[in-house]
N, C-alpha and C positions, 0 to 999 in steps of 0.2 A: 831787855828784849821785849818786843811787842809781837804777839801773835797776830798775823794779819790774814788769816783765812785757813781754810782746810785745803790741804793739798790733794788727799785722796780719800775715798770711801769705798766700800765693798758691799756687794749684795749677794745674797745666795739665790740660785735658780735651780729648778728641777731639770731643765733640759738646756745645755749650753748652746747647742746649735740654734735653737728657738730664740734664745736670749741674744745671741750674736746677730741674728736676722733683725731683732727689734732695736737693739742699741747701735748696731752698725748701719744696717740698711734703712730702717724706718726712721730713726732720729739723726742719723747721719754723723755719729761720732767716729773719730779716727782711731782705728785699730793700732795699738802699739805693739802688742805681743799676744800670741795665742799659744798656750802651753797644752796641747792635746792630752799628754799624759797626766797632768795635774787637773785637767778639766777646768781651766781658767783662761779668761781673756782680759786684757787690760786695754782700756780706752782712754785717749786724751780728750780733754775738753778745754776750751777757752784760752784766753791770754790775760794774765799769766796762766800758764798751763797747769791743769790739775788732772787727776786721774781717777778713774772708775774701774774697780776690779770686779768682774762677774765670775762667780764660782759655782760650778755645778755641785750639788749636794743631794744625797738621798732624801733628806728630811729638811728642805729649805726653810728658814725663818724669814719672815717678812721684814723689810726694812723701810725707812723713809729717807729721802734726801731730795734736795732742790738743785736744779740748774739755774745759775744766775743769768739774767738777761739785762740788757740796758733799759733805762727808763723810756728811752724813745722807741723801744720795741714793744711796749705794753699792749698796744692795739693790734700787734701781729701775733700775740700768743695763741689765741683760739684758732685763727686761720692756719698756723703752723701745725697744730694738732689735727684740724680737719683735713688738711692736704695729705696727712699721713694716716687717715682713718683711725685716729685715736680718739676715743671719747673722753672728754673732760668729765669730772664728777663734782658733785655738789660737796661742800664742806662748811662747817660752821653754820649750817642753816641757810646757806646762800647757794642758789641754783648756779650751775656753770654757764649761764647765758652770756656772761661777761667775766672778766677778771675780778677776783675778790680782793679787797683792800683790808689789810691788817693795820688799823690806824696807829697802834703803839709804836710801830717800827719807823716810818710807815713803809709798807710794801704792797705791790699788786702781784697776785699770784693765781695760777691756774693749776689745779690738782688733776692727776690722771694716774693711771696704774700701767705697770709692765705686764707681760703675759703671766708672770708668776704672782701677781698680787702685790708687788713691792709698790709702795705709795710714792709717787714722783710729783714734782711740781716744777713749774717755771716760775721764777721769782725775780722781780724788778724792784730794787729799792727806789723809793720815791723821794724827790728833793724837798717835798713839803715838810713842815713841822709835824712832829708826832702829836697824836691825840689819844686820850685814853679810852675812846669809844670801842664798840664791838665791831667784829668783822662786818663789812658791807659791800654791796656791788660798787664797782669802779665808778659808775655814773653818779651814784649818790655821793661818793667822795669828791668827785669833780664839782658837783653841784655846791657842796659846802665850801669849797675853796674859792668859788666865784664871788 
């Protein structure tokens, strides 16, 4: 048996209604189920479908996960966030002016946070060969590939 991805992940939030506004309205995820009594909402993402559980907790712990996007959408990642008034953030010493490339994978990614401080990212696997280098701006990665 081969494990071919993560089907679901869960995050803790302080205010479920605020989180539902963010994940449903702002990011546009499809609501699968909302259990008001348990203070949880389940969202579907992508094809093949995966699931995000959002749980309201009194003392939420921060999490990190990435949304997969296709390689041909790399240049759309920052505009996607900007259109939704979501601030990208620097990571690994690289400013968020453009996607950050992790050469060892390789992948292009943009980091941001939800209203509860959970660390999120948009991640596109790149079809280039891996490189052992440090994270770098996408433009630098592309220059190296030319």
